[in-house]
VOBA-1610 file (N, C-alpha, C; in pm, whole numbers, padded with zeros to 5 digits, always signed):
BEGIN
Met+00087-00135+00033Met+00003-00024-00014Met+00104+00132+00003Asn+00059+00189-00107Asn+00138+00323-00130Asn+00088+00437-00031Glu+00156+00492+00060Glu+00077+00625+00126Glu+00140+00752+00103Thr+00068+00859+00077Thr+00129+00979+00091Thr+00144+01029+00247Val+00258+01095+00261Val+00272+01128+00381Val+00204+01245+00445Ala+00152+01247+00545Ala+00088+01328+00612Ala+00171+01459+00669Pro+00115+01570+00750Pro+00240+01662+00784Pro+00236+01577+00933Ala+00345+01574+00963Ala+00416+01536+01103Ala+00305+01581+01211Gly+00281+01436+01281Gly+00172+01491+01409Gly+00050+01481+01366Ala-00041+01520+01232Ala-00152+01556+01209Ala-00204+01401+01209Glu-00178+01287+01183Glu-00246+01160+01144Glu-00293+01119+01297Leu-00235+01193+01424Leu-00262+01155+01544Leu-00414+01239+01562Arg-00419+01319+01527Arg-00566+01369+01537Arg-00648+01319+01451Ala-00646+01346+01333Ala-00762+01311+01209Ala-00730+01269+01082Arg-00768+01231+00996Arg-00731+01204+00865Arg-00834+01135+00796Ala-00807+01178+00651Ala-00935+01119+00574Ala-00843+01030+00474Glu-00874+00917+00466Glu-00783+00844+00381Glu-00847+00789+00256Ile-00800+00829+00133Ile-00850+00798+00012Ile-00832+00688-00076Asp-00894+00627-00111Asp-00867+00463-00166Asp-00868+00489-00304Leu-00726+00523-00357Leu-00760+00544-00484Leu-00765+00381-00580Ala-00765+00301-00537Ala-00804+00177-00595Ala-00955+00178-00588Ala-01035+00190-00507Ala-01195+00204-00482Ala-01219+00312-00625Leu-01150+00448-00618Leu-01195+00513-00719Leu-01150+00449-00869Arg-01044+00375-00875Arg-01063+00318-01041Arg-01126+00214-01056Ala-01171+00171-00930Ala-01295+00078-00980Ala-01419+00158-01017Asn-01429+00261-00969Asn-01560+00316-00980Asn-01541+00370-01106Val-01456+00420-01156Val-01441+00476-01278Val-01464+00377-01397Arg-01422+00236-01394Arg-01411+00139-01456Arg-01582+00093-01437Ala-01662+00085-01356Ala-01778+00069-01338Ala-01889+00148-01418Leu-01841+00285-01398Leu-01913+00407-01484Leu-01878+00391-01611Arg-01750+00325-01656Arg-01746+00342-01800Arg-01832+00212-01880Glu-01863+00118-01773Glu-01942+00008-01803Glu-02058+00058-01846Arg-02112+00147-01776Arg-02247+00178-01796Arg-02265+00311-01896Ala-02149+00334-01963Ala-02191+00449-02039Ala-02181+00449-02198Ser-02241+00341-02224Ser-02304+00306-02350Ser-02208+00318-02464Gly-02076+00313-02433Gly-01957+00359-02505Gly-01929+00478-02529Ala-01990+00596-02464Ala-01953+00741-02452Ala-01815+00743-02365Ala-01732+00854-02414Ala-01621+00886-02350Ala-01649+00944-02189Leu-01563+00939-02096Leu-01614+00936-01956Leu-01519+01049-01899Met-01592+01187-01853Met-01514+01300-01795Met-01535+01254-01628Ala-01404+01245-01579Ala-01417+01280-01439Ala-01424+01434-01397Val-01516+01434-01314Val-01531+01543-01269Val-01462+01555-01133Val-01357+01663-01141Val-01307+01665-01043Val-01268+01814-00945Lys-01378+01872-00969Lys-01403+01999-00905Lys-01424+02009-00766Ala-01374+02132-00718Ala-01389+02138-00567Ala-01284+02072-00505Asp-01198+02026-00553Asp-01065+01939-00473Asp-01083+01802-00510Ala-01141+01786-00613Ala-01225+01625-00616Ala-01317+01596-00525Tyr-01405+01668-00484Tyr-01514+01683-00388Tyr-01438+01635-00264Gly-01337+01696-00229Gly-01253+01700-00103Gly-01159+01591-00101His-01123+01500-00196His-01059+01414-00181His-00912+01418-00255Gly-00887+01534-00307Gly-00766+01553-00361Gly-00763+01554-00488Ala-00776+01665-00580Ala-00775+01675-00731Ala-00669+01632-00811Ala-00546+01650-00776Ala-00449+01588-00875Ala-00463+01426-00861Ala-00429+01391-00760Ala-00417+01252-00728Ala-00548+01172-00752Cys-00694+01240-00735Cys-00805+01153-00800Cys-00785+01189-00946Ala-00749+01294-01028Ala-00727+01282-01167Ala-00645+01186-01237Arg-00514+01170-01170Arg-00446+01096-01221Arg-00515+00935-01198Ala-00568+00903-01099Ala-00609+00765-01067Ala-00747+00725-01178Ala-00820+00865-01198Ala-00933+00840-01303Ala-00883+00834-01451Val-00733+00888-01462Val-00704+00878-01591Val-00653+00727-01631Glu-00583+00663-01538Glu-00552+00550-01533Glu-00639+00446-01543Ala-00730+00461-01491Ala-00909+00347-01505Ala-00992+00389-01652Gly-00939+00511-01715Gly-00976+00517-01892Gly-01073+00639-01872Ala-01066+00744-01794Ala-01120+00880-01804Ala-01036+00966-01901Thr-01086+01026-02000Thr-00986+01096-02124Thr-01033+01224-02101Trp-01140+01253-02023Trp-01140+01411-01968Trp-01149+01411-01846Leu-01143+01546-01811Leu-01120+01569-01641Leu-01209+01731-01617Gly-01337+01719-01573Gly-01412+01867-01547Gly-01385+01922-01422Thr-01390+02053-01439Thr-01353+02148-01304Thr-01488+02250-01315Ala-01480+02322-01210Ala-01581+02442-01233Ala-01504+02546-01286Thr-01397+02580-01184Thr-01344+02725-01211Thr-01203+02694-01290Pro-01158+02820-01337Pro-01030+02815-01434Pro-00935+02779-01352Glu-00923+02849-01257Glu-00794+02815-01134Glu-00813+02660-01113Glu-00925+02594-01101Glu-00888+02449-01094Glu-00838+02387-01192Ala-00872+02440-01317Ala-00838+02370-01449Ala-00704+02392-01459Leu-00629+02492-01474Leu-00515+02576-01467Leu-00417+02456-01370Ala-00449+02423-01257Ala-00344+02385-01145Ala-00353+02221-01212Leu-00464+02197-01293Leu-00444+02022-01336Leu-00356+02027-01475Arg-00346+02139-01536Arg-00237+02164-01639Arg-00072+02198-01577Ala-00081+02199-01452Ala+00052+02273-01410Ala+00148+02149-01423Pro+00259+02144-01458Pro+00358+02062-01472Pro+00350+01970-01330Gly+00333+01998-01227Gly+00322+01908-01092Gly+00222+01795-01092Ala+00117+01826-01147Ala-00017+01782-01161Ala+00011+01647-01211Gly+00077+01583-01293Gly+00081+01461-01362Gly-00031+01405-01469Val-00117+01534-01491Val-00190+01487-01586Val-00153+01478-01739Pro-00175+01388-01803Pro-00091+01347-01959Pro-00167+01455-02053Asp-00107+01541-02133Asp-00114+01626-02211Asp-00246+01591-02314His-00256+01455-02333His-00373+01438-02429His-00501+01388-02343Val-00488+01423-02237Val-00621+01401-02141Val-00684+01547-02154Arg-00830+01564-02195Arg-00901+01709-02225Arg-00914+01748-02051Val-00906+01883-02076Val-00932+01955-01935Val-01034+02043-01944Met-01173+02019-01899Met-01278+02159-01917Met-01328+02227-01782Cys-01308+02341-01801Cys-01397+02406-01660Cys-01502+02503-01751Trp-01597+02506-01607Trp-01713+02591-01701Trp-01769+02702-01634Leu-01710+02751-01520Leu-01783+02875-01415Leu-01697+02990-01430Trp-01710+03044-01522Trp-01655+03179-01581Trp-01719+03301-01548Thr-01640+03388-01511Thr-01719+03564-01475Thr-01611+03624-01571Pro-01702+03757-01589Pro-01619+03854-01649Pro-01466+03874-01645Gly-01432+03900-01675Gly-01249+03925-01660Gly-01160+03832-01610Gly-01204+03675-01632Gly-01143+03602-01572Gly-01061+03568-01644Pro-00951+03446-01641Pro-00817+03403-01747Pro-00822+03323-01838Trp-00921+03395-01925Trp-00937+03331-02053Trp-00799+03288-02146Arg-00728+03378-02145Arg-00576+03365-02236Arg-00489+03270-02153Glu-00490+03247-02059Glu-00423+03135-01957Glu-00482+03030-02007Ala-00620+03011-01986Ala-00676+02891-02031Ala-00662+02851-02171Ile-00662+02922-02250Ile-00641+02888-02409Ile-00486+02839-02411Glu-00368+02913-02330Glu-00281+02900-02365Glu-00233+02735-02281Ala-00295+02699-02190Ala-00265+02580-02132Ala-00369+02459-02181Asp-00471+02486-02322Asp-00526+02396-02388Asp-00642+02345-02301Val-00682+02439-02222Val-00816+02406-02175Val-00951+02403-02232Asp-01052+02330-02219Asp-01153+02353-02299Asp-01231+02431-02219Val-01308+02557-02267Val-01393+02638-02206Val-01533+02659-02256Ser-01598+02671-02121Ser-01743+02683-02158Ser-01814+02835-02193Val-01900+02843-02307Val-01951+02980-02314Val-02130+02960-02342Ser-02162+03041-02228Ser-02308+03038-02238Ser-02374+03163-02285Gly-02307+03284-02333Gly-02365+03395-02349Gly-02250+03490-02406Met-02316+03587-02480Met-02234+03694-02589Met-02115+03753-02500Trp-02154+03790-02392Trp-02015+03849-02331Trp-01910+03741-02304Ala-01928+03620-02283Ala-01826+03511-02265Ala-01763+03493-02414Leu-01844+03489-02495Leu-01802+03460-02658Leu-01710+03581-02676Glu-01739+03685-02647Glu-01672+03816-02674Glu-01520+03831-02590Glu-01520+03789-02515Glu-01434+03755-02385Glu-01305+03666-02432Val-01374+03583-02478Val-01277+03452-02517Val-01227+03453-02654Thr-01296+03538-02758Thr-01258+03557-02864Thr-01122+03649-02874Arg-01176+03735-02779Arg-01061+03886-02752Arg-00939+03817-02693Ala-00954+03688-02582Ala-00816+03646-02559Ala-00766+03550-02650Ala-00845+03481-02772Ala-00754+03398-02861Ala-00710+03498-02935Arg-00709+03614-02989Arg-00634+03701-03050Arg-00510+03697-02980Leu-00544+03744-02860Leu-00396+03770-02778Leu-00288+03680-02750Ala-00402+03547-02746Ala-00287+03416-02722Ala-00221+03369-02860Gly-00292+03427-02993Gly-00244+03377-03097Gly-00274+03193-03146Arg-00392+03154-03076Arg-00422+03037-03104Arg-00572+03043-03098Pro-00644+02944-03150Pro-00789+02933-03125Pro-00825+02887-02981Ala-00951+02937-02939Ala-01005+02878-02794Ala-01059+02739-02820Arg-01070+02637-02737Arg-01152+02512-02733Arg-01287+02560-02683Val-01391+02569-02725Val-01537+02596-02667Val-01634+02522-02661His-01681+02513-02555His-01806+02435-02574His-01970+02538-02517Leu-02015+02528-02607Leu-02150+02599-02574Leu-02259+02552-02502Glu-02280+02614-02407Glu-02391+02556-02301Glu-02471+02599-02332Thr-02610+02502-02330Thr-02775+02566-02338Thr-02829+02545-02218Asp-02907+02582-02178Asp-02976+02604-02043Asp-03105+02537-02093Thr-03157+02410-02046Thr-03230+02312-02117Thr-03370+02292-01986Gly-03331+02343-01904Gly-03411+02358-01786Gly-03388+02381-01651Leu-03245+02378-01627Leu-03215+02393-01489Leu-03215+02537-01444Gly-03197+02606-01554Gly-03222+02787-01471Gly-03080+02840-01426Arg-02976+02757-01443Arg-02824+02820-01399Arg-02758+02881-01513Ala-02672+02862-01508Ala-02598+02859-01664Ala-02641+02806-01774Gly-02604+02844-01922Gly-02661+02797-02033Gly-02709+02902-02101Cys-02701+02930-02261Cys-02808+03027-02306Cys-02955+02926-02348Gln-03027+03054-02335Gln-03152+03007-02346Gln-03194+02972-02480Pro-03301+02904-02485Pro-03371+02851-02636Pro-03410+02993-02695Gly-03433+02936-02840Gly-03490+03060-02911Gly-03375+03141-02918Gly-03425+03296-02949Gly-03308+03400-03012Gly-03207+03366-02954Asp-03178+03411-02845Asp-03038+03383-02751Asp-02964+03279-02828Trp-02998+03169-02843Trp-02913+03028-02865Trp-02908+03043-03019Ala-02987+03135-03092Ala-02959+03159-03221Ala-02838+03249-03207Glu-02839+03371-03144Glu-02737+03490-03178Glu-02604+03383-03114Leu-02601+03313-03017Leu-02473+03262-02975Leu-02407+03171-03104Val-02497+03078-03130Val-02463+03015-03226Val-02382+03070-03366Ala-02469+03163-03415Ala-02430+03253-03527Ala-02297+03303-03444Gly-02243+03378-03358Gly-02161+03445-03319Gly-02050+03337-03309Ala-02086+03222-03275Ala-01980+03100-03235Ala-01908+03085-03380Leu-01994+03061-03491Leu-01967+03029-03610Leu-01877+03137-03683Arg-01934+03243-03667Arg-01844+03383-03692Arg-01662+03352-03660Ala-01682+03340-03530Ala-01516+03337-03491Ala-01462+03202-03522Glu-01555+03084-03536Glu-01469+02993-03586Glu-01424+03026-03730Ala-01476+03060-03794Ala-01441+03099-03953Ala-01341+03192-03946Glu-01322+03279-03869Glu-01196+03365-03833Glu-01075+03317-03794Gly-01107+03176-03698Gly-00974+03095-03660Gly-00967+03121-03523Leu-01055+03185-03454Leu-01045+03215-03291Leu-01078+03094-03223Leu-01173+03009-03298Leu-01197+02941-03151Leu-01263+02815-03243Arg-01242+02695-03182Arg-01311+02576-03269Arg-01419+02516-03169Ile-01517+02525-03217Ile-01656+02468-03111Ile-01610+02312-03068Thr-01584+02285-02965Thr-01580+02156-02944Thr-01682+02054-02845Gly-01784+02118-02837Gly-01872+02080-02744Gly-01989+02163-02751Leu-02093+02074-02743Leu-02262+02117-02697Leu-02278+02065-02601Trp-02346+02139-02460Trp-02366+02083-02347Trp-02464+02160-02281Ser-02501+02082-02170Ser-02659+02097-02091Ser-02607+02046-01948His-02689+02055-01884His-02701+01991-01706His-02833+01955-01662Phe-02866+01856-01631Phe-03017+01812-01557Phe-03012+01886-01404Ala-03169+01908-01420Ala-03206+01957-01270Ala-03240+01842-01192Cys-03297+01725-01238Cys-03337+01638-01142Cys-03359+01486-01210Ala-03230+01452-01249Ala-03200+01337-01290Ala-03180+01270-01180Asp-03167+01316-01046Asp-03161+01197-00934Asp-03281+01172-00888Glu-03381+01221-00959Glu-03539+01170-00934Glu-03586+01123-01013Pro-03594+00955-01000Pro-03639+00878-01140Pro-03785+00896-01155Gly-03766+00927-01281Gly-03933+00927-01331Gly-03995+01076-01329His-03886+01177-01269His-03937+01320-01275His-03948+01387-01452Pro-04069+01423-01466Pro-04121+01479-01598Pro-03998+01559-01668Ser-03931+01653-01578Ser-03847+01741-01629Ser-03738+01664-01699Val-03701+01527-01663Val-03570+01470-01730Val-03609+01449-01874Ala-03725+01381-01914Ala-03729+01379-02044Ala-03781+01536-02126Ala-03830+01627-02054Ala-03819+01753-02114Ala-03701+01794-02165Gln-03603+01788-02067Gln-03479+01832-02093Gln-03373+01766-02169Leu-03416+01653-02196Leu-03338+01558-02308Leu-03414+01625-02461Ser-03532+01634-02465Ser-03594+01659-02591Ser-03554+01816-02642Arg-03513+01903-02537Arg-03498+02028-02569Arg-03343+02049-02585Phe-03262+01923-02528Phe-03128+01936-02554Phe-03125+01895-02731Arg-03212+01781-02746Arg-03163+01734-02878Arg-03208+01859-02977Glu-03309+01917-02965Glu-03355+02029-03043Glu-03270+02130-03085Met-03167+02164-02919Met-03074+02277-02966Met-02965+02256-03032Ile-02937+02097-03002Ile-02842+02065-03086Ile-02861+02046-03222Ala-02990+02002-03260Ala-03014+01989-03412Ala-03001+02096-03467Tyr-03060+02242-03415Tyr-03066+02357-03470Tyr-02929+02384-03473Ala-02820+02397-03355Ala-02668+02403-03415Ala-02605+02360-03519Glu-02651+02236-03535Glu-02574+02135-03628Glu-02615+02160-03773Gly-02744+02203-03766Gly-02815+02237-03883Gly-02741+02398-03957Gln-02712+02470-03820Gln-02640+02567-03873Gln-02525+02567-03943Gly-02447+02439-03910Gly-02307+02400-03984Gly-02216+02360-03865Leu-02240+02369-03730Leu-02167+02327-03615Leu-02106+02170-03630Asp-02007+02152-03594Asp-01973+02001-03613Asp-01894+02000-03477Pro-01961+01956-03358Pro-01877+01951-03222Pro-01827+01782-03215Glu-01717+01799-03134Glu-01648+01687-03095Glu-01732+01607-02999Val-01788+01650-02912Val-01885+01590-02832Val-01958+01692-02783Arg-02128+01581-02758Arg-02221+01646-02681Arg-02266+01579-02557His-02279+01676-02462His-02282+01599-02333His-02385+01664-02258Ile-02457+01580-02188Ile-02565+01648-02062Ile-02545+01537-01924Ala-02520+01437-01932Ala-02545+01320-01840Ala-02435+01318-01709Asn-02499+01354-01603Asn-02399+01366-01495Asn-02404+01241-01408Ser-02388+01210-01275Ser-02358+01119-01238Ser-02507+01009-01221Pro-02579+01062-01161Pro-02728+00997-01166Pro-02772+00951-01292Ala-02763+01021-01404Ala-02791+00994-01547Ala-02717+00906-01620Thr-02570+00913-01572Thr-02461+00835-01620Thr-02542+00644-01572Leu-02597+00636-01451Leu-02617+00562-01397Leu-02751+00469-01464Thr-02840+00583-01472Thr-02971+00520-01498Thr-03019+00585-01622Leu-02976+00636-01711Leu-03053+00698-01841Leu-02933+00690-01962Pro-02937+00548-02006Pro-02869+00550-02128Pro-02850+00610-02219Glu-02997+00677-02253Glu-03050+00757-02357Glu-02990+00939-02368Ser-02951+00940-02221Ser-02857+01069-02223Ser-02723+01063-02250His-02675+00940-02290His-02521+00956-02283His-02443+01007-02382Phe-02528+01025-02528Phe-02458+01075-02611Phe-02310+01080-02644Asp-02220+01134-02662Asp-02023+01100-02669Asp-01979+01121-02553Leu-02052+01151-02455Leu-01971+01194-02324Leu-02061+01178-02225Val-01970+01114-02105Val-02071+01140-01966Val-01979+01229-01867Arg-02038+01272-01760Arg-01974+01354-01670Arg-02014+01336-01538Pro-01958+01227-01478Pro-01983+01158-01334Pro-01914+01237-01232Gly-01958+01268-01135Gly-01893+01346-01035Gly-01911+01275-00896Ile-01999+01279-00816Ile-02001+01223-00687Ile-01981+01054-00706Ala-02037+01011-00789Ala-02064+00861-00809Ala-01915+00838-00847Leu-01784+00856-00895Leu-01671+00847-00902Leu-01608+00808-00734Tyr-01648+00878-00652Tyr-01631+00893-00518Tyr-01698+00781-00433Gly-01778+00707-00515Gly-01866+00597-00428Gly-01955+00641-00356Val-02022+00749-00378Val-02126+00830-00293Val-02245+00819-00372Ser-02383+00759-00340Ser-02471+00783-00430Ser-02513+00900-00465Pro-02578+00935-00573Pro-02622+01057-00631Pro-02754+01095-00536Ser-02815+00994-00520Ser-02954+01003-00404Ser-02995+00862-00370Pro-03051+00853-00260Pro-03101+00706-00179Pro-03221+00681-00295Ala-03267+00757-00365Ala-03421+00719-00456Ala-03305+00639-00589Ile-03216+00633-00595Ile-03148+00539-00699Ile-03072+00431-00640Gly-03017+00417-00518Gly-02981+00299-00465Gly-02857+00335-00383Thr-02832+00291-00337Thr-02696+00237-00216Thr-02591+00234-00322Pro-02456+00291-00260Pro-02340+00264-00335Pro-02313+00135-00390Ala-02363+00026-00315Ala-02318-00114-00344Ala-02425-00164-00455Asp-02563-00108-00437Asp-02638-00138-00573Asp-02598-00097-00689Leu-02549+00022-00699Leu-02473+00088-00808Leu-02344+00043-00866Gly-02270-00045-00762Gly-02149-00151-00796Gly-02053-00013-00770Leu-02045+00045-00696Leu-01966+00167-00640Leu-01910+00130-00501Arg-01772+00203-00482Arg-01730+00180-00350Arg-01666+00333-00299Pro-01738+00373-00179Pro-01720+00481-00112Pro-01546+00482-00102Val-01493+00626-00123Val-01333+00617-00141Val-01279+00657-00033Met-01352+00774+00054Met-01292+00835+00167Met-01364+00755+00304Thr-01247+00738+00375Thr-01276+00698+00536Thr-01195+00803+00622Leu-01319+00900+00677Leu-01289+00966+00802Leu-01255+00907+00942Thr-01122+00924+01003Thr-01105+00906+01131Thr-01036+00987+01210Ala-01062+00968+01348Ala-00996+01060+01416Ala-00939+00965+01563Ser-00840+01049+01639Ser-00802+00968+01759Ser-00848+01042+01879Leu-00915+00971+01951Leu-00985+01018+02093Leu-00863+01119+02159Ala-00915+01241+02195Ala-00830+01329+02269Ala-00838+01297+02421Leu-00928+01251+02473Leu-00961+01253+02611Leu-01074+01136+02634Val-01058+01072+02720Val-01166+00988+02790Val-01151+00998+02925Lys-01265+01011+02954Lys-01323+01040+03113Lys-01459+01005+03178Gln-01442+00965+03321Gln-01580+00928+03389Gln-01627+01049+03424Val-01754+01065+03420Val-01841+01141+03484Val-01962+01112+03552Pro-02009+01194+03624Pro-02153+01133+03729Pro-02297+01173+03633Gly-02372+01105+03683Gly-02526+01117+03600Gly-02548+01281+03637Gly-02620+01313+03546Gly-02623+01472+03539Gly-02572+01576+03490His-02439+01526+03437His-02339+01606+03378His-02373+01674+03270Gly-02378+01802+03230Gly-02386+01847+03092Gly-02270+01838+03019Val-02273+01850+02901Val-02204+01822+02803Val-02219+01919+02678Gly-02125+01992+02649Gly-02099+02083+02512Gly-02161+02216+02546Tyr-02177+02340+02424Tyr-02244+02452+02437Tyr-02388+02432+02467Gly-02443+02536+02553Gly-02571+02527+02585Gly-02631+02402+02654Leu-02533+02321+02692Leu-02587+02182+02768Leu-02689+02109+02706His-02720+02067+02588His-02819+02039+02544His-02812+01881+02533Tyr-02699+01837+02598Tyr-02720+01675+02650Tyr-02658+01680+02787Val-02734+01600+02853Val-02713+01559+03001Val-02688+01404+03040Thr-02599+01402+03092Thr-02580+01225+03088Thr-02682+01183+03166Pro-02755+01058+03133Pro-02852+01037+03219Pro-02827+00950+03335Gly-02667+00907+03351Gly-02625+00824+03472Gly-02472+00861+03445Ala-02409+00772+03555Ala-02273+00761+03545Ala-02232+00702+03418Thr-02125+00771+03356Thr-02079+00700+03218Thr-01942+00750+03192Thr-01876+00729+03083Thr-01761+00793+03020Thr-01790+00855+02891Leu-01718+00980+02891Leu-01720+01071+02741Leu-01592+01050+02694Gly-01603+01050+02557Gly-01492+01071+02482Gly-01498+01163+02362Leu-01396+01251+02402Leu-01370+01403+02311Leu-01291+01336+02183Val-01370+01390+02079Val-01346+01357+01905Val-01298+01515+01879Pro-01168+01513+01817Pro-01089+01635+01828Pro-01100+01686+01677Leu-01268+01699+01620Leu-01293+01728+01480Leu-01410+01822+01515Gly-01451+01945+01433Gly-01543+02046+01479Gly-01590+02063+01335Tyr-01708+02170+01332Tyr-01735+02251+01227Tyr-01619+02322+01169Ala-01506+02331+01210Ala-01425+02439+01128Ala-01350+02309+01042Asp-01363+02173+01052Asp-01315+02080+01021Asp-01409+01984+00876Gly-01535+02077+00905Gly-01631+02014+00814Gly-01721+01918+00870Ile-01741+01911+00990Ile-01846+01806+01081Ile-01956+01910+01088Pro-02047+01867+01013Pro-02173+01947+01042Pro-02248+01959+01175Arg-02265+02077+01215Arg-02306+02138+01319Arg-02470+02096+01343His-02508+02098+01213His-02660+02036+01228His-02672+01883+01262Ala-02574+01835+01255Ala-02548+01685+01338Ala-02530+01659+01467Ser-02564+01781+01541Ser-02533+01801+01686Ser-02613+01658+01773Ser-02612+01614+01866Ser-02690+01496+01912Ser-02749+01399+01831Ala-02651+01379+01707Ala-02731+01300+01582Ala-02631+01240+01514Gly-02522+01306+01464Gly-02425+01223+01419Gly-02334+01071+01462Pro-02336+00978+01386Pro-02271+00847+01418Pro-02120+00864+01427Val-02059+00767+01500Val-01922+00722+01471Val-01901+00580+01543Leu-01812+00522+01491Leu-01789+00369+01517Leu-01667+00414+01625Val-01669+00359+01778Val-01538+00349+01840Val-01536+00209+01904Glu-01425+00118+01876Glu-01408-00006+01941Glu-01526-00082+01868Gly-01579-00074+01783Gly-01687-00172+01716Gly-01826-00112+01764Lys-01820-00025+01844Lys-01988+00014+01870Lys-02016+00140+01824Trp-02160+00185+01772Trp-02188+00316+01713Trp-02185+00389+01827Arg-02173+00504+01846Arg-02209+00608+01923Arg-02226+00742+01863Thr-02311+00831+01941Thr-02353+00914+01875Thr-02330+01060+01925Val-02297+01170+01860Val-02287+01276+01904Val-02338+01336+02019Ala-02279+01376+02125Ala-02334+01411+02269Ala-02349+01555+02278Gly-02470+01614+02250Gly-02482+01757+02261Gly-02434+01828+02114Arg-02365+01977+02137Arg-02347+02015+02002Arg-02226+01991+01947Val-02226+02018+01821Val-02062+02007+01742Val-02013+02164+01789Ala-01877+02144+01831Ala-01828+02308+01831Ala-01743+02300+01726Met-01663+02407+01725Met-01571+02450+01620Met-01457+02310+01590Asp-01383+02288+01711Asp-01291+02221+01670Asp-01305+02091+01750Gln-01426+02033+01808Gln-01446+01902+01861Gln-01601+01881+01911Phe-01609+01762+01938Phe-01753+01717+01994Phe-01710+01554+02042Thr-01818+01583+02158Thr-01821+01460+02265Thr-01893+01341+02209Val-01873+01205+02245Val-01965+01107+02248Val-01963+01028+02377Asp-02067+00993+02426Asp-02122+00912+02545Asp-02079+00757+02530Leu-01983+00719+02588Leu-01939+00613+02560Leu-01988+00496+02646Gly-02101+00523+02714Gly-02180+00425+02784Gly-02087+00373+02880Gly-01990+00401+02953Gly-01927+00331+03038Gly-01801+00266+03020Asp-01777+00258+02867Asp-01660+00172+02821Asp-01510+00284+02807Leu-01405+00212+02827Leu-01318+00286+02887Leu-01216+00267+02769Pro-01216+00315+02670Pro-01114+00312+02543Pro-01014+00393+02587Gly-00883+00390+02565Gly-00783+00447+02594Gly-00777+00601+02516Ala-00722+00710+02532Ala-00696+00840+02470Ala-00595+00753+02350Gly-00653+00823+02211Gly-00570+00796+02125Gly-00674+00666+02052Ala-00766+00607+02076Ala-00831+00526+02042Ala-00892+00544+01914Glu-00915+00499+01804Glu-00960+00520+01672Glu-01131+00560+01681Val-01133+00663+01629Val-01264+00697+01616Val-01319+00673+01441Val-01391+00605+01427Val-01420+00605+01273Val-01552+00712+01238Leu-01557+00787+01187Leu-01693+00867+01171Leu-01742+00840+01029Phe-01696+00787+00924Phe-01745+00729+00790Phe-01666+00677+00706Gly-01683+00558+00635Gly-01625+00513+00542Gly-01736+00419+00455Pro-01659+00303+00378Pro-01737+00227+00303Pro-01855+00125+00390Gly-01827+00123+00519Gly-01935+00051+00598Gly-01862-00100+00618Asp-01752-00126+00592Asp-01717-00283+00609Asp-01690-00301+00728Arg-01680-00245+00828Arg-01629-00282+00977Arg-01748-00247+01033Gly-01872-00204+00940Gly-01967-00170+01063Gly-01987-00013+01104Glu-01903+00054+01021Glu-01892+00214+01055Glu-01987+00281+00963Pro-02057+00425+01013Pro-02117+00492+00950Pro-02069+00515+00796Thr-02154+00542+00738Thr-02116+00595+00580Thr-02140+00760+00581Ala-02111+00807+00474Ala-02144+00932+00445Ala-02279+01001+00418Glu-02365+00879+00363Glu-02498+00919+00375Glu-02569+00880+00505Asp-02497+00795+00615Asp-02587+00822+00739Asp-02536+00963+00783Trp-02420+01023+00762Trp-02399+01164+00815Trp-02498+01260+00748Ala-02533+01242+00620Ala-02601+01337+00545Ala-02765+01334+00618Gln-02795+01204+00649Gln-02925+01166+00696Gln-02928+01266+00815Ala-02840+01219+00901Ala-02828+01316+01060Ala-02826+01474+01065Ala-02778+01492+00933Ala-02756+01657+00936Ala-02862+01715+00863Gly-02949+01633+00796Gly-03044+01676+00730Gly-02968+01756+00570Thr-02874+01651+00492Thr-02824+01733+00389Thr-02803+01604+00297Ile-02727+01615+00217Ile-02691+01514+00084Ile-02534+01470+00126Gly-02491+01309+00070Gly-02354+01302+00074Gly-02262+01383-00005Tyr-02294+01442-00115Tyr-02189+01546-00156Tyr-02152+01645-00034Glu-02245+01674+00007Glu-02179+01800+00094Glu-02058+01750+00221Ile-02109+01604+00269Ile-02043+01565+00407Ile-01895+01553+00337Val-01871+01482+00229Val-01716+01465+00143Val-01660+01580+00136Thr-01724+01674+00084Thr-01698+01775+00033Thr-01629+01919+00091Arg-01713+01910+00229Arg-01685+02005+00319Arg-01597+01986+00439Ile-01533+01842+00426Ile-01439+01815+00485Ile-01285+01931+00478Gly-01273+01981+00573Gly-01174+02093+00562Gly-01031+02059+00530Ser-00912+02184+00543Ser-00798+02190+00516Ser-00746+02119+00643Arg-00790+02128+00767Arg-00675+02104+00838Arg-00654+01916+00875Val-00756+01876+00798Val-00773+01716+00800Val-00669+01702+00661Pro-00587+01609+00695Pro-00482+01586+00575Pro-00566+01447+00490Arg-00504+01461+00394Arg-00570+01346+00291Arg-00464+01267+00302Val-00506+01130+00320Val-00390+01063+00278Val-00429+00928+00170His-00346+00947+00046His-00382+00858-00035His-00312+00739-00057Val-00382+00619-00056Val-00345+00520-00040Val-00383+00414-00187Asn-00304+00306-00195Asn-00313+00211-00326Asn-00284+00294-00456Glu-00202+00392-00438Glu-00157+00476-00565Glu-00084+00366-00661Gly-00069+00421-00791Gly-00058+00336-00910Gly-00151+00270-00955Ser-00149+00203-01078Ser-00226+00152-01172Ser-00280+00009-01180Gly-00206-00054-01056Gly-00200-00209-01045Gly-00321-00262-00989Thr-00421-00186-00896Thr-00533-00207-00868Thr-00650-00133-00879
//
């Protein structure tokens, strides 16, 4: 097992172990679902909290030919020499604002998204300065109501402008794309409506002379459940990391996926207290009788959701325990029910579930949120320890 060295001493407090063998297996499983389409591994937000560069390399080893990011800075980091991403792998970013580093992205061979005329004007200006054409994906709003060009006159104007810029040699239209609103809700009527609108907008663009390399709309849930949405490229994100997009679709095991992150900490203190002892800010938990308390040195500054106060589950010496009282900034307490593990004993907050430990979905339910947020919010004070590096597993 190869392991990235954590900062000295940090492993004594907490660590997020990232199993790259599990990530590679997830990529392979998703490729099998992709109906022959290419796969873009979405590694935005530091690979959903798992470490972007290491996860990008592992995804490529397992067959991903594209990498997806939100911000240009994320994309440029993957193009940096130290990231280890092969030059032939396409990198795309889609969350642009006026004045962004368009020229740097063009020079780094990053595919960029354009969903309005202001962005088309900025990217063509940057292409002139760079002296090379930009690789551009035109984004359509098929019903999500976020980024993307509206159907009708707005789409016609954007397509016409992009074709003029392509004729001038300022860009290459490499993609047409959109994003689902409710693909994680099986049978939701918006899914079919968005697919129909996407096909119509593609047909219009291609009828005007566009010849994109890829057309793509499928996110994780669509990759897993909607083969008719796969087109030329699928864009799984959360599924890469072994977290189900939605309980309605199934558990990770149901989907052939394995959770990649295991979050653990070491007990900082174990002490005996009498009944009636208050615990934590606000004293929202009071011991029902004589017991032992364990102090877990992680808090909301590390990404442990405060909304999981009195609800978040952990595994200590083979037993499930629950957060006792409020989650504080740097720590929380569990009632150990009289057990006396030593200081330094391992606390498993979540993982694959192999040892009976909670999963990210258990924490999501405790906090009233989604699994995406649980793994993505784990903060920088928790070192990521990447294991099973290398393509052999």
